[in-house]
C-alpha positions as CSV (number, residue, x, y, z in Angstrom):
1,M,-3.6,64.6,5.6
2,K,-0.8,64.8,3.2
3,K,1.9,62.2,2.7
4,I,5.6,62.4,1.8
5,L,7.8,59.8,0.1
6,F,11.4,59.1,0.8
7,N,13.6,57.0,-1.4
8,D,13.9,53.4,-0.2
9,K,16.7,52.4,-2.6
10,Y,19.0,54.7,-0.6
11,L,17.4,53.7,2.7
12,L,16.0,57.2,3.3
13,T,12.7,56.2,4.8
14,Q,14.5,54.0,7.3
15,A,16.9,57.0,8.1
16,V,13.8,59.1,8.9
17,L,12.4,56.4,11.1
18,D,15.8,56.0,12.8
19,G,16.1,59.7,13.4
20,T,19.3,60.1,11.3
21,K,17.5,62.1,8.6
22,T,15.7,65.2,9.8
23,M,15.7,67.3,6.7
24,T,14.7,66.9,3.0
25,R,15.2,69.0,-0.1
26,R,12.7,69.0,-2.9
27,L,13.0,70.7,-6.3
28,L,11.0,73.9,-6.3
29,K,8.2,73.5,-8.7
30,E,8.4,75.6,-11.9
31,G,6.5,78.9,-11.6
32,T,6.9,79.1,-7.8
33,P,7.3,82.9,-7.1
34,L,10.6,83.9,-5.4
35,G,11.4,87.2,-3.7
36,N,8.2,87.5,-1.7
37,W,8.2,84.9,1.1
38,E,4.5,85.0,1.8
39,E,3.8,84.3,-1.9
40,T,6.4,81.6,-2.1
41,V,4.9,79.8,1.0
42,K,1.5,79.7,-0.6
43,H,2.9,77.5,-3.4
44,L,4.8,75.0,-1.2
45,P,3.2,71.6,-0.4
46,Y,4.2,71.6,3.3
47,K,4.1,74.5,5.8
48,V,5.7,74.8,9.3
49,G,3.6,72.9,11.8
50,D,2.1,70.5,9.2
51,I,1.9,66.8,10.3
52,V,2.7,64.7,7.3
53,A,2.3,60.9,6.9
54,I,5.5,59.0,5.9
55,A,4.4,56.8,2.9
56,Q,5.4,53.2,3.2
57,P,4.0,50.2,1.1
58,Y,1.3,48.3,3.0
59,E,3.4,45.1,2.8
60,D,6.1,46.8,5.0
61,I,3.7,48.0,7.7
62,I,0.9,45.5,7.9
63,E,2.1,44.2,11.3
64,C,1.8,47.6,12.9
65,M,-1.6,48.1,11.2
66,A,-3.5,45.4,13.1
67,E,-6.7,47.4,13.1
68,Y,-6.5,47.7,9.3
69,S,-5.2,44.3,8.3
70,D,-8.7,42.9,7.9
71,I,-9.7,45.5,5.4
72,I,-6.4,45.2,3.4
73,I,-6.1,41.4,3.4
74,N,-9.2,39.3,2.5
75,V,-10.2,36.3,4.6
76,D,-8.7,34.0,2.0
77,G,-5.3,35.8,2.4
78,S,-5.5,37.7,-0.9
79,I,-5.0,41.5,-1.0
80,N,-8.2,43.5,-1.2
81,R,-8.5,45.0,-4.7
82,E,-8.8,48.5,-3.3
83,F,-5.4,48.2,-1.6
84,K,-3.5,46.2,-4.3
85,A,-1.8,49.1,-5.9
86,G,-0.3,50.3,-2.6
87,W,0.8,46.8,-1.5
88,A,4.3,47.1,-2.9
89,N,4.1,50.8,-4.2
90,K,3.9,53.5,-1.6
91,M,2.8,56.0,-4.2
92,F,-0.7,54.5,-4.0
93,V,-1.1,54.2,-0.2
94,R,-3.7,56.2,1.8
95,S,-2.1,58.7,4.1
96,N,-4.6,58.1,6.9
97,L,-3.5,54.5,7.1
98,M,0.2,55.3,7.6
99,P,1.6,54.6,11.1
100,H,4.5,57.1,11.1
101,H,4.4,60.9,10.8
102,I,6.7,63.9,10.8
103,R,6.1,67.5,11.8
104,I,7.5,70.2,9.6
105,T,9.6,72.5,11.9
106,D,11.3,74.8,9.4
107,V,11.1,75.7,5.7
108,K,13.7,77.6,3.6
109,V,14.3,78.1,-0.1
110,E,17.9,78.1,-1.5
111,R,20.1,76.8,-4.3
112,L,20.9,73.1,-4.0
113,Q,24.7,73.8,-3.8
114,D,24.2,76.2,-0.8
115,I,23.7,73.1,1.5
116,S,25.9,73.4,4.6
117,E,27.9,70.5,6.1
118,E,25.5,70.4,9.0
119,D,22.5,70.2,6.6
120,C,24.2,67.3,4.7
121,L,24.3,65.4,7.9
122,K,20.6,66.2,8.6
123,E,19.9,64.8,5.1
124,G,21.0,61.4,6.2
125,I,24.7,61.5,5.2
126,I,26.7,59.7,7.9
127,F,30.1,60.7,9.3
128,I,32.8,58.3,10.5
129,E,35.9,59.6,12.2
130,P,38.6,58.5,11.4
131,F,37.8,55.9,8.8
132,S,40.4,53.2,9.3
133,I,40.8,52.0,5.7
134,I,41.8,55.4,4.4
135,G,43.0,56.9,7.7
136,E,40.9,60.1,7.2
137,D,37.4,61.2,8.1
138,A,34.8,59.8,5.7
139,Y,31.1,60.4,4.9
140,F,28.8,57.9,3.5
141,F,25.3,56.9,2.6
142,A,23.8,53.4,2.2
143,V,22.4,51.9,-0.9
144,K,19.8,49.1,-0.8
145,R,20.7,46.7,-3.6
146,K,18.6,43.7,-4.8
147,V,20.6,40.5,-5.0
148,G,18.5,37.8,-6.4
149,R,15.4,37.7,-4.1
150,M,17.2,39.3,-1.2
151,Y,18.4,42.8,-0.4
152,D,21.9,43.8,0.5
153,N,23.1,47.2,1.8
154,I,26.2,48.7,0.4
155,L,28.0,51.8,1.5
156,K,29.5,54.6,-0.7
157,F,32.2,56.7,0.9
158,F,33.3,60.3,0.2
159,S,35.8,62.8,1.5
160,S,33.2,65.5,2.3
161,P,29.5,65.6,3.2
162,Q,28.8,67.8,0.2
163,R,30.4,65.3,-2.1
164,A,28.4,62.5,-0.6
165,Y,25.2,64.5,-0.8
166,A,25.9,65.6,-4.4
167,D,26.2,61.9,-5.4
168,L,23.1,61.0,-3.5
169,I,20.9,63.8,-5.0
170,D,22.2,62.9,-8.5
171,K,21.1,59.3,-8.0
172,I,17.7,60.3,-6.7
173,S,16.8,63.3,-8.8
174,G,18.7,62.5,-12.0
175,R,22.3,62.8,-13.2
176,G,23.4,66.4,-13.4
177,T,21.0,67.8,-10.7
178,W,23.9,68.9,-8.4
179,K,25.7,70.6,-11.3
180,R,22.5,72.3,-12.5
181,N,22.1,73.8,-9.0
182,P,18.4,74.3,-9.0
183,W,16.3,76.2,-6.5
184,V,15.1,73.8,-3.8
185,V,12.8,74.0,-0.8
186,A,14.5,72.5,2.4
187,Y,12.1,71.1,5.0
188,S,13.4,70.4,8.5
189,F,11.2,68.0,10.4
190,E,10.9,65.9,13.5
191,L,9.5,62.4,13.8
192,V,6.1,62.4,15.6
193,D,5.4,58.7,15.8
């Protein structure tokens, strides 16, 4: 089974688990053929119908993994060496141990800036109508910020969903990504468990 990673600094894993994020865009890998859909699909990591594990660090999910906790945590309370790398870093977790999964429901390839207002909201951008401080509609995303040993959530507000998404994608994929307008693959998905 494959796994997929969502950015935790911007609370995107939580947005998937809450059902407020049902779409993700990923930069198209260099050399992926365009123009012939059948050839393009062969090069994509996920296909329609795929069930994909949502990667989370073991420390975040150990409570819902009761059947695996004995193999991850030793009798003396230390972390089993085999699972140490994935304890705080979801890059190194095993997909078959993840408790949450999504099913890919649609795949399309487009330029990043072709994202619609509706798709921005599926990407986890949140709409508030009307926002009392500025008296207009507002769109935002949350940022998880470390303050000492604790985490704090802050919100960034924008006048349009595209502006909010442009700021988010530049933070996740690197400054200038929105302006570069690369080809992306957009995956729609539903939460399975």
